[in-house]
C-alpha positions as a Markdown table, in Angstrom:
| # | Residue | x | y | z |
|---|---|---|---|---|
| 1 | Met | 0.0 | 0.0 | 0.0 |
| 2 | Asn | 1.4 | 3.4 | -0.9 |
| 3 | Lys | 1.8 | 6.3 | 1.5 |
| 4 | Tyr | -1.3 | 8.1 | 0.2 |
| 5 | Leu | -3.6 | 5.2 | 0.8 |
| 6 | Ile | -2.1 | 4.5 | 4.2 |
| 7 | Ser | -2.6 | 8.1 | 5.3 |
| 8 | Leu | -6.3 | 8.1 | 4.1 |
| 9 | Ala | -6.9 | 4.7 | 5.8 |
| 10 | Leu | -5.5 | 5.9 | 9.0 |
| 11 | Ile | -7.5 | 9.1 | 9.0 |
| 12 | Val | -10.7 | 7.2 | 8.4 |
| 13 | Phe | -9.7 | 4.7 | 11.1 |
| 14 | Ile | -8.9 | 7.4 | 13.7 |
| 15 | Ser | -12.1 | 9.2 | 12.9 |
| 16 | Ala | -14.2 | 6.1 | 13.4 |
| 17 | Cys | -13.5 | 6.1 | 17.2 |
| 18 | Glu | -16.5 | 5.4 | 19.4 |
| 19 | Lys | -18.4 | 8.5 | 20.5 |
| 20 | Gln | -19.4 | 7.1 | 23.8 |
| 21 | Glu | -16.9 | 7.1 | 26.7 |
| 22 | Ile | -16.0 | 3.7 | 27.9 |
| 23 | Val | -14.8 | 2.5 | 31.3 |
| 24 | Val | -11.3 | 0.9 | 31.7 |
| 25 | Asp | -9.4 | -0.1 | 34.7 |
| 26 | Val | -6.4 | 2.3 | 34.9 |
| 27 | Ser | -5.9 | 2.3 | 38.6 |
| 28 | Thr | -2.3 | 0.9 | 38.4 |
| 29 | Gln | 0.4 | 0.6 | 35.7 |
| 30 | Asp | -0.1 | -3.1 | 35.8 |
| 31 | Ser | -3.8 | -2.8 | 35.0 |
| 32 | Val | -2.9 | -0.5 | 32.0 |
| 33 | Leu | -0.2 | -2.9 | 30.8 |
| 34 | Lys | -2.8 | -5.7 | 30.8 |
| 35 | Ile | -4.9 | -3.7 | 28.4 |
| 36 | Ile | -1.9 | -3.0 | 26.2 |
| 37 | Glu | -0.8 | -6.7 | 26.3 |
| 38 | Ala | -4.3 | -7.7 | 25.3 |
| 39 | Glu | -4.4 | -5.3 | 22.4 |
| 40 | Lys | -0.9 | -6.4 | 21.3 |
| 41 | Asn | -2.1 | -10.1 | 21.3 |
| 42 | Ile | -5.4 | -9.4 | 19.6 |
| 43 | Gln | -3.9 | -7.3 | 16.8 |
| 44 | Ser | -0.6 | -9.2 | 16.6 |
| 45 | Leu | 1.4 | -6.0 | 17.3 |
| 46 | Asn | 5.1 | -6.5 | 17.2 |
| 47 | Ser | 5.7 | -3.9 | 19.9 |
| 48 | Val | 4.1 | -1.0 | 21.7 |
| 49 | Ser | 6.2 | 1.8 | 23.0 |
| 50 | Phe | 4.6 | 4.8 | 24.8 |
| 51 | Ala | 5.0 | 7.9 | 26.9 |
| 52 | Val | 2.5 | 9.6 | 29.1 |
| 53 | Val | 2.9 | 13.3 | 30.2 |
| 54 | Lys | 1.0 | 15.7 | 32.4 |
| 55 | Gly | 1.8 | 19.4 | 32.3 |
| 56 | Asp | 5.6 | 19.5 | 31.9 |
| 57 | Glu | 6.2 | 16.1 | 33.6 |
| 58 | Leu | 6.9 | 12.7 | 32.1 |
| 59 | Val | 4.5 | 10.5 | 34.1 |
| 60 | Trp | 5.4 | 7.1 | 32.6 |
| 61 | Ala | 7.4 | 5.6 | 29.7 |
| 62 | Asp | 7.6 | 1.9 | 28.8 |
| 63 | Ala | 7.8 | -0.5 | 25.9 |
| 64 | Ile | 6.8 | -4.1 | 25.3 |
| 65 | Gly | 7.3 | -6.5 | 22.4 |
| 66 | Lys | 10.0 | -6.9 | 19.8 |
| 67 | Ala | 11.8 | -4.1 | 18.1 |
| 68 | Thr | 13.6 | -6.4 | 15.7 |
| 69 | Asp | 13.8 | -10.2 | 15.3 |
| 70 | Asn | 16.6 | -10.2 | 17.9 |
| 71 | Leu | 15.9 | -7.3 | 20.2 |
| 72 | Leu | 13.1 | -6.3 | 22.6 |
| 73 | Ala | 11.7 | -2.8 | 22.4 |
| 74 | Thr | 12.9 | -0.4 | 25.0 |
| 75 | Ile | 12.0 | 3.3 | 25.7 |
| 76 | Asp | 15.1 | 4.1 | 23.7 |
| 77 | Thr | 14.0 | 2.3 | 20.6 |
| 78 | Arg | 13.4 | 4.7 | 17.7 |
| 79 | Phe | 10.4 | 4.4 | 15.3 |
| 80 | Leu | 9.4 | 6.0 | 12.0 |
| 81 | Ile | 6.6 | 8.2 | 13.2 |
| 82 | Ala | 5.1 | 8.9 | 9.8 |
| 83 | Ser | 2.5 | 11.7 | 9.6 |
| 84 | Ile | 3.1 | 12.9 | 13.1 |
| 85 | Ser | 6.1 | 14.5 | 11.4 |
| 86 | Lys | 3.6 | 17.0 | 9.9 |
| 87 | Ser | 3.1 | 18.6 | 13.3 |
| 88 | Val | 6.9 | 19.3 | 13.5 |
| 89 | Thr | 6.8 | 20.8 | 10.0 |
| 90 | Ala | 3.9 | 23.0 | 11.0 |
| 91 | Ile | 5.7 | 24.3 | 14.1 |
| 92 | Ala | 8.8 | 25.0 | 11.9 |
| 93 | Ala | 6.7 | 27.1 | 9.6 |
| 94 | Met | 4.8 | 28.8 | 12.4 |
| 95 | Lys | 8.1 | 29.8 | 14.1 |
| 96 | Leu | 9.2 | 31.6 | 10.9 |
| 97 | Ala | 5.9 | 33.3 | 10.7 |
| 98 | Glu | 6.0 | 34.7 | 14.3 |
| 99 | Glu | 9.5 | 36.0 | 13.5 |
| 100 | Asn | 8.0 | 37.8 | 10.5 |
| 101 | Ala | 10.2 | 35.9 | 8.1 |
| 102 | Leu | 7.2 | 34.1 | 6.6 |
| 103 | Asp | 3.8 | 35.5 | 5.8 |
| 104 | Leu | 1.2 | 32.8 | 6.1 |
| 105 | Asp | -1.2 | 34.6 | 3.8 |
| 106 | Thr | 1.2 | 35.5 | 1.0 |
| 107 | Asp | 1.4 | 33.5 | -2.3 |
| 108 | Ile | 3.9 | 30.7 | -1.7 |
| 109 | Asn | 5.4 | 31.5 | -5.1 |
| 110 | Thr | 7.0 | 34.5 | -3.4 |
| 111 | Tyr | 9.3 | 32.1 | -1.6 |
| 112 | Leu | 9.7 | 29.3 | -4.2 |
| 113 | Thr | 12.1 | 28.9 | -7.1 |
| 114 | Phe | 9.3 | 27.5 | -9.3 |
| 115 | Ala | 5.7 | 28.4 | -9.7 |
| 116 | Val | 2.9 | 26.4 | -8.1 |
| 117 | Arg | -0.6 | 27.0 | -9.3 |
| 118 | Asn | -3.8 | 24.9 | -9.5 |
| 119 | Pro | -4.3 | 24.9 | -13.3 |
| 120 | Asn | -8.1 | 24.8 | -12.7 |
| 121 | Phe | -7.8 | 28.1 | -10.9 |
| 122 | Pro | -4.6 | 29.8 | -12.3 |
| 123 | Asn | -5.4 | 33.2 | -10.8 |
| 124 | Lys | -6.0 | 31.9 | -7.3 |
| 125 | Pro | -2.7 | 31.9 | -5.2 |
| 126 | Ile | -1.9 | 29.1 | -2.8 |
| 127 | Thr | -0.7 | 30.4 | 0.6 |
| 128 | Thr | 1.3 | 28.8 | 3.4 |
| 129 | Arg | -1.8 | 28.9 | 5.6 |
| 130 | Met | -3.5 | 26.8 | 3.0 |
| 131 | Leu | -0.7 | 24.2 | 3.1 |
| 132 | Leu | -0.9 | 24.2 | 6.9 |
| 133 | Asn | -4.7 | 23.6 | 7.1 |
| 134 | His | -4.9 | 21.2 | 4.1 |
| 135 | Ser | -7.0 | 23.6 | 2.0 |
| 136 | Ser | -4.3 | 24.2 | -0.7 |
| 137 | Ser | -6.3 | 22.1 | -3.3 |
| 138 | Ile | -3.1 | 19.9 | -3.8 |
| 139 | Ser | -4.1 | 16.3 | -4.2 |
| 140 | Asp | -2.0 | 13.1 | -3.6 |
| 141 | Ala | -3.8 | 11.2 | -6.3 |
| 142 | His | -1.0 | 11.4 | -8.9 |
| 143 | Tyr | 1.7 | 10.9 | -6.3 |
| 144 | Gly | 0.0 | 7.6 | -5.4 |
| 145 | Thr | 0.7 | 6.2 | -8.8 |
| 146 | Phe | 4.5 | 6.2 | -8.2 |
| 147 | Asp | 6.8 | 4.3 | -6.0 |
| 148 | Phe | 9.3 | 6.9 | -4.7 |
| 149 | Tyr | 10.6 | 4.8 | -1.7 |
| 150 | Cys | 14.4 | 4.7 | -1.2 |
| 151 | Trp | 15.6 | 1.6 | 0.8 |
| 152 | Asn | 18.1 | 1.6 | 3.6 |
| 153 | Gln | 19.3 | 5.1 | 2.6 |
| 154 | Asp | 18.2 | 8.7 | 2.3 |
| 155 | Cys | 16.9 | 9.5 | -1.1 |
| 156 | Ala | 19.6 | 11.1 | -3.2 |
| 157 | Val | 17.3 | 13.6 | -5.0 |
| 158 | Pro | 17.2 | 16.9 | -3.1 |
| 159 | Leu | 13.8 | 18.2 | -1.8 |
| 160 | Asp | 13.8 | 21.1 | -4.2 |
| 161 | Val | 14.6 | 19.1 | -7.3 |
| 162 | Phe | 11.9 | 16.5 | -6.5 |
| 163 | Leu | 9.2 | 19.1 | -5.8 |
| 164 | Lys | 10.1 | 21.1 | -8.9 |
| 165 | Asp | 9.7 | 17.9 | -11.0 |
| 166 | Phe | 6.3 | 17.4 | -9.4 |
| 167 | Phe | 4.8 | 20.9 | -9.3 |
| 168 | Asp | 6.4 | 22.8 | -12.2 |
| 169 | Ser | 4.4 | 22.5 | -15.3 |
| 170 | Asn | 7.5 | 21.4 | -17.2 |
| 171 | Gly | 8.5 | 18.9 | -14.5 |
| 172 | Lys | 8.8 | 15.2 | -15.4 |
| 173 | Phe | 6.2 | 14.2 | -12.7 |
| 174 | Tyr | 3.8 | 17.0 | -13.4 |
| 175 | Ser | 0.1 | 16.2 | -13.8 |
| 176 | Thr | -3.1 | 18.2 | -13.5 |
| 177 | Arg | -4.2 | 15.2 | -11.3 |
| 178 | Thr | -2.0 | 16.8 | -8.6 |
| 179 | Phe | -4.8 | 19.4 | -8.0 |
| 180 | Tyr | -8.4 | 19.1 | -7.0 |
| 181 | Asn | -11.2 | 20.9 | -8.8 |
| 182 | Asp | -11.7 | 23.1 | -5.8 |
| 183 | Pro | -10.4 | 26.7 | -5.4 |
| 184 | Pro | -7.4 | 26.9 | -3.1 |
| 185 | Gly | -8.5 | 28.0 | 0.4 |
| 186 | Glu | -12.1 | 26.9 | 0.1 |
| 187 | Lys | -12.2 | 23.2 | 1.0 |
| 188 | Gly | -10.2 | 20.9 | 3.2 |
| 189 | Asn | -8.5 | 17.9 | 1.6 |
| 190 | Tyr | -5.7 | 16.1 | 3.4 |
| 191 | Ser | -2.5 | 16.5 | 1.4 |
| 192 | Asn | 0.8 | 14.8 | 1.9 |
| 193 | Met | 2.3 | 16.6 | -1.0 |
| 194 | Gly | 1.1 | 19.9 | 0.4 |
| 195 | Tyr | 3.2 | 19.3 | 3.5 |
| 196 | Ala | 6.2 | 18.3 | 1.5 |
| 197 | Leu | 5.9 | 21.7 | -0.2 |
| 198 | Leu | 5.4 | 23.4 | 3.2 |
| 199 | Gly | 8.8 | 21.9 | 4.2 |
| 200 | Tyr | 10.4 | 23.4 | 1.2 |
| 201 | Val | 8.9 | 26.8 | 2.0 |
| 202 | Val | 10.5 | 26.6 | 5.4 |
| 203 | Glu | 13.8 | 25.6 | 3.7 |
| 204 | Lys | 13.7 | 28.6 | 1.3 |
| 205 | Val | 12.7 | 31.1 | 3.9 |
| 206 | Ala | 15.2 | 29.9 | 6.5 |
| 207 | Asn | 17.9 | 29.6 | 3.9 |
| 208 | Gln | 19.1 | 26.3 | 5.2 |
| 209 | Pro | 18.2 | 22.6 | 4.7 |
| 210 | Phe | 14.8 | 21.9 | 6.2 |
| 211 | Asp | 16.1 | 19.1 | 8.4 |
| 212 | Glu | 18.9 | 21.2 | 9.8 |
| 213 | Tyr | 16.4 | 24.1 | 10.5 |
| 214 | Cys | 14.2 | 21.7 | 12.5 |
| 215 | Lys | 17.2 | 20.3 | 14.4 |
| 216 | Glu | 18.6 | 23.7 | 15.4 |
| 217 | Asn | 15.3 | 25.4 | 16.2 |
| 218 | Ile | 13.1 | 22.5 | 17.6 |
| 219 | Phe | 15.0 | 19.3 | 18.4 |
| 220 | Ile | 18.0 | 20.8 | 20.1 |
| 221 | Pro | 16.1 | 23.4 | 22.2 |
| 222 | Leu | 13.7 | 20.6 | 23.4 |
| 223 | Gly | 16.5 | 18.2 | 24.2 |
| 224 | Met | 15.3 | 15.7 | 21.5 |
| 225 | Gln | 18.6 | 13.9 | 21.1 |
| 226 | Ser | 17.0 | 10.7 | 19.6 |
| 227 | Thr | 15.0 | 12.4 | 16.9 |
| 228 | Glu | 16.2 | 12.8 | 13.2 |
| 229 | Trp | 14.7 | 13.4 | 9.8 |
| 230 | Arg | 17.6 | 11.6 | 8.1 |
| 231 | Leu | 18.1 | 7.9 | 8.2 |
| 232 | Asn | 21.8 | 8.4 | 7.7 |
| 233 | Asn | 22.0 | 10.3 | 11.0 |
| 234 | Thr | 20.1 | 7.5 | 12.9 |
| 235 | Pro | 21.9 | 4.6 | 14.5 |
| 236 | Leu | 20.5 | 1.5 | 12.9 |
| 237 | Asn | 20.9 | -0.5 | 16.1 |
| 238 | Glu | 18.4 | 1.8 | 17.8 |
| 239 | Leu | 15.7 | 1.4 | 15.1 |
| 240 | Ala | 12.6 | -0.7 | 15.3 |
| 241 | Thr | 12.2 | -2.9 | 12.3 |
| 242 | Pro | 9.0 | -1.9 | 10.4 |
| 243 | Tyr | 7.2 | -5.2 | 9.9 |
| 244 | Ser | 5.0 | -5.3 | 6.8 |
| 245 | Pro | 4.3 | -7.8 | 4.0 |
| 246 | Thr | 5.5 | -5.1 | 1.6 |
| 247 | Ile | 9.0 | -4.9 | 3.2 |
| 248 | Thr | 12.0 | -7.1 | 2.5 |
| 249 | Pro | 13.3 | -8.2 | 5.9 |
| 250 | Ser | 17.0 | -7.9 | 4.8 |
| 251 | Ala | 16.5 | -4.2 | 3.9 |
| 252 | Pro | 13.6 | -2.9 | 6.0 |
| 253 | His | 14.3 | 0.8 | 6.4 |
| 254 | Tyr | 13.1 | 3.3 | 3.9 |
| 255 | Thr | 12.9 | 7.0 | 3.1 |
| 256 | Phe | 11.1 | 9.1 | 0.6 |
| 257 | Pro | 12.0 | 12.4 | -1.2 |
| 258 | Asp | 9.0 | 14.3 | 0.1 |
| 259 | Tyr | 10.2 | 13.6 | 3.7 |
| 260 | Pro | 8.8 | 16.7 | 5.5 |
| 261 | Asn | 5.4 | 15.0 | 5.4 |
| 262 | Gly | 6.4 | 11.9 | 7.3 |
| 263 | Gly | 10.1 | 11.1 | 7.7 |
| 264 | Ile | 11.0 | 11.6 | 11.3 |
| 265 | Arg | 12.4 | 8.7 | 13.4 |
| 266 | Ser | 12.1 | 9.2 | 17.2 |
| 267 | Thr | 11.1 | 7.7 | 20.5 |
| 268 | Pro | 7.9 | 8.3 | 22.4 |
| 269 | Ser | 9.9 | 9.9 | 25.2 |
| 270 | Asp | 11.6 | 12.3 | 22.8 |
| 271 | Met | 8.3 | 13.2 | 21.2 |
| 272 | Ser | 6.8 | 13.7 | 24.6 |
| 273 | Lys | 9.1 | 16.7 | 25.0 |
| 274 | Phe | 7.5 | 18.1 | 21.8 |
| 275 | Val | 4.0 | 17.5 | 23.3 |
| 276 | Arg | 5.0 | 19.1 | 26.6 |
| 277 | Met | 6.1 | 22.2 | 24.7 |
| 278 | Leu | 2.7 | 22.3 | 23.1 |
| 279 | Ile | 0.9 | 21.8 | 26.5 |
| 280 | Asn | 3.0 | 24.6 | 28.1 |
| 281 | Asn | 2.3 | 27.2 | 25.4 |
| 282 | Gly | 5.4 | 26.8 | 23.4 |
| 283 | Thr | 7.9 | 26.4 | 26.2 |
| 284 | Phe | 9.7 | 23.4 | 27.6 |
| 285 | Asn | 12.5 | 23.1 | 30.1 |
| 286 | Gly | 13.0 | 26.9 | 30.0 |
| 287 | Asn | 13.3 | 27.0 | 26.2 |
| 288 | Gln | 10.7 | 28.8 | 24.2 |
| 289 | Val | 10.2 | 27.3 | 20.8 |
| 290 | Val | 7.2 | 29.3 | 19.7 |
| 291 | Thr | 4.9 | 31.8 | 21.5 |
| 292 | Ala | 1.6 | 31.1 | 23.3 |
| 293 | Asn | -0.1 | 33.0 | 20.5 |
| 294 | Thr | 1.2 | 30.5 | 18.0 |
| 295 | Ile | -0.1 | 27.6 | 20.1 |
| 296 | Asp | -3.5 | 29.3 | 20.1 |
| 297 | Glu | -3.3 | 29.8 | 16.3 |
| 298 | Ile | -2.6 | 26.1 | 15.5 |
| 299 | Lys | -5.9 | 25.2 | 17.2 |
| 300 | Phe | -8.0 | 27.2 | 14.8 |
| 301 | Arg | -10.1 | 24.8 | 12.7 |
| 302 | Pro | -11.6 | 26.3 | 9.6 |
| 303 | Phe | -12.2 | 23.2 | 7.6 |
| 304 | Pro | -13.7 | 19.9 | 8.7 |
| 305 | Ile | -12.7 | 17.0 | 6.5 |
| 306 | Thr | -15.0 | 14.0 | 5.8 |
| 307 | Arg | -13.6 | 10.6 | 4.8 |
| 308 | Gly | -15.9 | 7.6 | 4.4 |
| 309 | Gly | -18.8 | 9.6 | 5.9 |
| 310 | Leu | -16.7 | 10.4 | 9.0 |
| 311 | Arg | -15.7 | 13.9 | 10.1 |
| 312 | Phe | -12.6 | 15.3 | 11.9 |
| 313 | Asp | -11.5 | 18.9 | 12.4 |
| 314 | Leu | -8.1 | 20.1 | 11.2 |
| 315 | Gly | -6.1 | 22.9 | 12.8 |
| 316 | Leu | -2.7 | 24.0 | 11.5 |
| 317 | Gly | -0.6 | 20.8 | 11.5 |
| 318 | Phe | -2.8 | 19.1 | 14.1 |
| 319 | Tyr | -6.4 | 17.9 | 14.4 |
| 320 | Phe | -9.1 | 17.3 | 16.9 |
| 321 | Tyr | -10.8 | 13.9 | 17.2 |
| 322 | Asp | -13.1 | 12.0 | 19.5 |
| 323 | Val | -11.5 | 8.9 | 21.0 |
| 324 | Lys | -13.8 | 6.9 | 23.2 |
| 325 | Gly | -15.8 | 10.0 | 24.2 |
| 326 | Thr | -12.8 | 12.2 | 24.9 |
| 327 | Ile | -11.7 | 15.1 | 22.6 |
| 328 | Leu | -7.9 | 15.1 | 22.0 |
| 329 | Phe | -5.7 | 17.3 | 19.9 |
| 330 | Gly | -2.6 | 16.1 | 18.0 |
| 331 | His | -1.8 | 13.9 | 15.0 |
| 332 | Gly | -1.6 | 10.2 | 14.0 |
| 333 | Gly | 0.6 | 8.5 | 11.5 |
| 334 | Gly | 0.7 | 5.4 | 9.4 |
| 335 | Glu | 3.3 | 4.0 | 6.9 |
| 336 | Gln | 4.6 | 0.6 | 5.9 |
| 337 | Gly | 5.3 | -1.2 | 9.2 |
| 338 | Thr | 4.5 | 1.6 | 11.5 |
| 339 | Ser | 1.5 | 3.1 | 13.3 |
| 340 | Thr | 1.7 | 6.1 | 15.6 |
| 341 | Ser | -0.4 | 8.4 | 17.7 |
| 342 | Met | 0.5 | 11.7 | 19.5 |
| 343 | Phe | -2.4 | 13.5 | 21.2 |
| 344 | Tyr | -3.1 | 15.6 | 24.3 |
| 345 | Ser | -6.1 | 17.2 | 26.0 |
| 346 | Leu | -6.4 | 20.9 | 26.0 |
| 347 | Glu | -8.4 | 20.7 | 29.2 |
| 348 | Thr | -6.3 | 18.4 | 31.4 |
| 349 | Gly | -2.9 | 18.9 | 30.0 |
| 350 | Val | -2.4 | 15.1 | 29.7 |
| 351 | Gly | -0.7 | 13.8 | 26.6 |
| 352 | Val | 0.1 | 10.4 | 25.2 |
| 353 | Val | 2.6 | 9.2 | 22.5 |
| 354 | Val | 2.2 | 5.6 | 21.3 |
| 355 | Phe | 4.2 | 3.9 | 18.6 |
| 356 | Ser | 4.0 | 0.3 | 17.1 |
| 357 | Asn | 6.2 | -1.2 | 14.4 |
| 358 | Thr | 3.2 | -2.8 | 12.8 |
| 359 | Ser | 1.1 | -1.7 | 9.8 |
| 360 | Asn | -2.5 | -0.5 | 10.2 |
| 361 | Ala | -2.6 | -0.9 | 14.0 |
| 362 | Asn | -5.6 | 0.5 | 15.9 |
| 363 | Leu | -3.9 | 2.3 | 18.8 |
| 364 | Asp | -7.1 | 4.0 | 20.1 |
| 365 | Leu | -7.8 | 1.8 | 23.1 |
| 366 | Ile | -4.2 | 1.9 | 24.2 |
| 367 | Leu | -4.1 | 5.7 | 23.7 |
| 368 | Tyr | -7.3 | 6.1 | 25.7 |
| 369 | Ala | -6.2 | 3.8 | 28.6 |
| 370 | Leu | -2.9 | 5.7 | 28.9 |
| 371 | Tyr | -4.7 | 9.0 | 28.7 |
| 372 | Lys | -7.1 | 8.0 | 31.5 |
| 373 | Tyr | -4.1 | 6.8 | 33.6 |
| 374 | Gly | -2.5 | 10.1 | 33.1 |
| 375 | Thr | -5.5 | 12.0 | 34.3 |
| 376 | Glu | -5.4 | 10.1 | 37.6 |
| 377 | Gln | -1.8 | 10.9 | 38.4 |
């Protein structure tokens, strides 16, 4: 299954959460682990790794199951986090916006070295805000007809070259199918390629490679020492094997040239620092990554998206959804051999990060049980 289909399947899956709150025994860590073990066995999950936070504190981190054929998962095991990466890309863009280096409502062509226009609406500019809230009218349909995966290495093609080939009208991958027949800014449609383009906007405005900008301005200030965009910078002995029928066991790790939409590898504990920054209005451990005003702005939800008759509400790089009767804010992810969730409550300040090196896993009950445990601490 390609990345486009995985993303849509995950969105529909997350949106299908039960609307009625359920009762689970979360009185002790052992009782929560029983729920996680049961879900692991029912779904044949290879491993489950998680972190629970409350306010600025790490409440609990643990891991069960196998990271590889020979190693058990630990709290230090790194996973490909897939579309949760979009939240990091969004914060990178928002940081530049609050520094007045990037105008969210200016035509992105102001910043790019090639022109991007929906050919159905050639006089309607696409803005950075539209990329952030998935209203850019950029479709993943054409992307989904290709296999751009690079195995056991970072893709050699630079981000700018790949995107120019895809969006420039003279590019070798260009197609009108890359655009919806909706005017930019008027309808929400989840877009992986829109977020790849957002990463390139950040790269151009910051005048440095996108991955380096994120490391210097997000990962290092937050103390996220086990988080990388690049596979070449990630110790392979710390990586969970992504288990999937589509993956060759001897060469299981992969990247893609549009990496700002899903290429981060990290641990739940490291990503919990990112969540705690969000919970604490842009600041963690004395370091301010973005302002409180920016945290407020990412929660604005102009466009609901409906998939398979189910609705969820997008903010800027994050979304709201109802899991077992509780409204949480964050992002999920899914790729070949990985399923991930990163959500927190705006009301309680409790957040949960859960990763599994298994395709198409339903992490909702695990997420909910860990969240309820966090609320009682």
